[in-house]
N, C-alpha and C positions, 0 to 999 in steps of 0.2 A: 504494500500500500504506500502510496505517496500522498502527502498532505502539504498544502500551503496555506499560510495565514497572511492577512494583510490588514493595514489600517485604513486604506481607502479603496474604493471600487477599482480605480485605475491601477493601483499597485497590485490588486488581486488579479486583474486581467493579465498583467505582465508576468506575474509569478505563475499563474495558471498555464499560460502559453509555454513558458520555459519548462514547467513540469511535464506537459504533454509532449514536447519535443524530446525530452529525456526518455520518457516511456516509449515513444515510437522508435528511438534508437536501440532500445533493449530488445526489440523484436519478441515481444511477449503477447499473450492474450489478455487484453485489458477490458474490463467492464466499462459501462457508460460512466463518465465522470459525474460526480455530485458537487454542485456549486450552491453554497448558501450565502445569499447576499445579507441576511440578517446578522450572521456572525463573521462575515467576510472570510470564509474558509472554502476550500475546494479540495476534494480528494478523488483518487481513482484507485481501484483495487485491480491488481493484475496477477497473473499466474505465470510462473517461470517453469520451464521443463528442463530437466538436466538428464542427459544420457550418460549412464555409467557402464563402462565396459566390464563384462563378466569374465573375460579371459584375455590372454595376451593377444590372440588373433583379433578379437573384437576391438581392443585398444588401438591396434595398428590400422584396422579397417576404418574406424572412426576418424583417424587422421589421414585417410586416403592412401594408406600404404598397404598394397596387396601385391605379393610377389609369388612367383612360381619357381619351381626347381630350375627352369631354363634361365632365370635371372641370376642364379648363383654361379660364382666363378668355379665352384667345385663340381658342377654338373658337367659331365663329359659323355656324350652319346657314344655307345660302342657300335661295333659292326654287326651285331647279331640280328638286327632288325626285328626284335621281338618287344621293343618298348623298354627294355632294361637300360640302365645307365651305370657308369662307374662313378660312385660317390663314396667318400670315406665315411659319411654319416648314415647312409641308407643302404639297406640290403634288399635284394630281390628286384622286382619290377619297379622302376622309377621312371616316370615320364616327365617331359619338360613342362607339362601343364599341371603337375601335382603341386599342392601347396607346400611352401618351404617348411623345413624342420625347425626344431627348437634351437639347434646349433646356429642356423642362419640368423634367427632373431637375436641370439646372444651376441653374435659378432656385429650385427647391424646396430644394436643398442650400444655396443661398446665403441661405435664409430670406426670399426675396422673396414677395410676395403673388401667387402664381400660380394658386391655386385659385379657381374660379368661385364667387361668392357671389350667390345669388338675392336681388334687392332689390325691395321694393315702391316705389310712386311716391313715398312720403314718405321713402325712404332706409333704412327698417328692413329687417331680414333676413326674407325670405319663406320661412317654414318649411313651406309646402305645395307648393313647387315641386319637381318631380321632378328637374330639373337642379340640381346644387349640393348634393345630399344627402350626398356624400362630405365636403364642407366642414362641413356641420352635424354629421355623425357625429364628425369629428375635433374639432370645437369642444366637443362634449359630453364627450369624453374628456380635454379639456385639452391636446391636441396642437397646436392652433392658437389663437393669441391674437388 
């Protein structure tokens, strides 16, 4: 709830407008404001919603961070063509579109260079490679240095 009080109707109008501007910036669900000219007060009741992550994956998803095994530098496709991959953290069938493992998030949160960066033979970043696009997207947004 936000409340404003004033000593004159003009002051109440200014304070009320400031209060409503502040409430509109909060992006909340607000009820209809109540204005009393007898007491020169005005108030509005509003409801805020907070999203709480229940797991580590949810936490990163809420921040817009969703990665697949193909985004990890440890993912290397093998030549068996059965969908399996060579990864020190996973065993069995691992596909490039699988969600990343706990070890990936540990390294990512520790700010280690865990994302796959496609490179040309001269060492420059290959911007045409399909694999590593997540790194390039984050680089353009300034999330990765």
